[in-house]
C-alpha positions in Angstrom: -2.4 -5.9 -22.8 -2.1 -1.5 -23.1 -5.5 -1.0 -23.9 -7.3 -3.5 -21.1 -4.9 -2.0 -18.4 -6.4 1.6 -19.6 -10.0 0.5 -19.5 -9.8 -1.2 -15.9 -8.0 1.9 -14.5 -11.2 4.1 -16.6 -12.6 1.5 -14.6 -11.9 0.8 -11.7 -9.2 3.2 -11.2 -5.4 2.8 -9.8 -3.6 3.2 -7.0 -0.4 3.5 -6.0 1.6 2.1 -2.8 4.8 3.1 -0.9 6.4 2.0 2.2 9.6 2.7 3.9 11.2 -1.3 5.1 14.8 -1.0 7.4 17.2 -2.4 7.3 15.5 -5.0 10.0 12.9 -6.2 7.7 10.5 -2.8 10.0 8.1 -0.4 8.5 9.6 3.4 8.9 6.5 5.1 9.0 3.1 5.6 7.6 1.9 3.2 4.0 2.0 5.6 2.1 -0.8 6.1 -1.1 -1.5 7.6 -4.5 -4.9 7.3 -6.3 -6.8 8.1 -9.5 -10.4 7.8 -10.0 -10.9 5.3 -6.5 -12.9 6.4 -3.9 -13.0 7.0 -0.7 -16.0 8.8 0.2 -18.9 6.7 2.3 -22.7 7.5 2.3 -21.5 10.1 4.3 -18.7 11.8 3.0 -16.4 10.7 5.3 -13.4 10.4 3.1 -10.9 10.6 5.3 -12.1 7.4 7.7 -11.8 5.9 4.6 -8.2 7.0 3.3 -7.2 5.7 7.1 -9.0 2.9 7.3 -7.2 2.0 4.1 -3.8 2.9 5.1 -4.7 1.0 8.6 -5.3 -2.3 7.2 -2.7 -2.4 4.4 0.7 -0.6 7.4 -1.5 -4.0 9.3 -1.3 -7.1 7.0 2.8 -6.1 6.1 3.4 -5.7 10.0 2.0 -9.4 10.2 4.4 -10.8 8.3 7.2 -12.7 10.2 10.7 -10.8 9.2 11.6 -13.2 6.9 8.4 -13.0 4.8 9.2 -9.3 5.5 12.6 -9.1 3.9 11.1 -10.8 0.7 9.9 -8.3 -1.2 7.6 -10.0 -3.8 5.9 -11.1 -0.3 5.8 -7.7 0.3 4.0 -6.9 -2.8 1.7 -9.6 -2.5 0.2 -8.9 0.5 -0.8 -4.7 0.4 -1.9 -6.2 -3.0 -4.3 -8.9 -1.2 -5.0 -6.0 2.2 -5.9 -3.3 -0.7 -8.6 -6.0 -2.7 -9.8 -6.8 0.3 -11.0 -3.5 1.1 -12.1 -2.6 -2.0 -14.1 -5.7 -2.5 -15.7 -5.0 0.6 -16.4 -1.1 1.0 -16.4 -0.7 -3.0 -16.6 -3.6 -5.1 -14.1 -2.7 -7.6 -11.1 -3.8 -7.7 -8.3 -0.7 -9.2 -4.7 -1.8 -10.7 -2.5 -1.5 -7.3 1.4 -0.4 -8.0 3.0 -1.5 -4.5 6.8 0.5 -4.4 9.1 -1.3 -1.8 11.5 1.6 -0.2 14.9 -0.5 1.5 17.2 1.9 3.8 19.5 1.0 5.9 20.6 3.7 8.5 24.3 3.7 8.7 25.7 5.4 12.3 28.5 7.5 11.6 30.3 8.9 14.3 30.1 13.1 14.4 32.4 15.1 12.7 34.6 17.2 16.0 
């Protein structure tokens, strides 16, 4: 229900993950994250490191999928959610709501105009 989801966001936060895959189902560029109410700061105050660790973990999980699995948006979404949950279980003890956006692009070569 919407009320239950709002309570979970208030308690554990929300993480949006965006990744871009090409026509051959390879990841293009870095994984992008946008978070609300999610703690990335370690005890020593190294916020950037935890953010980088999470993006690296998600990117590695996507890259470890076979090309056939990467062709399936649901499989990519599931592996992103699993990688993020594992990370948050290990580092924070809470599981934010995770929304994944998989973007597909096909690079078409066009001849240059004379």
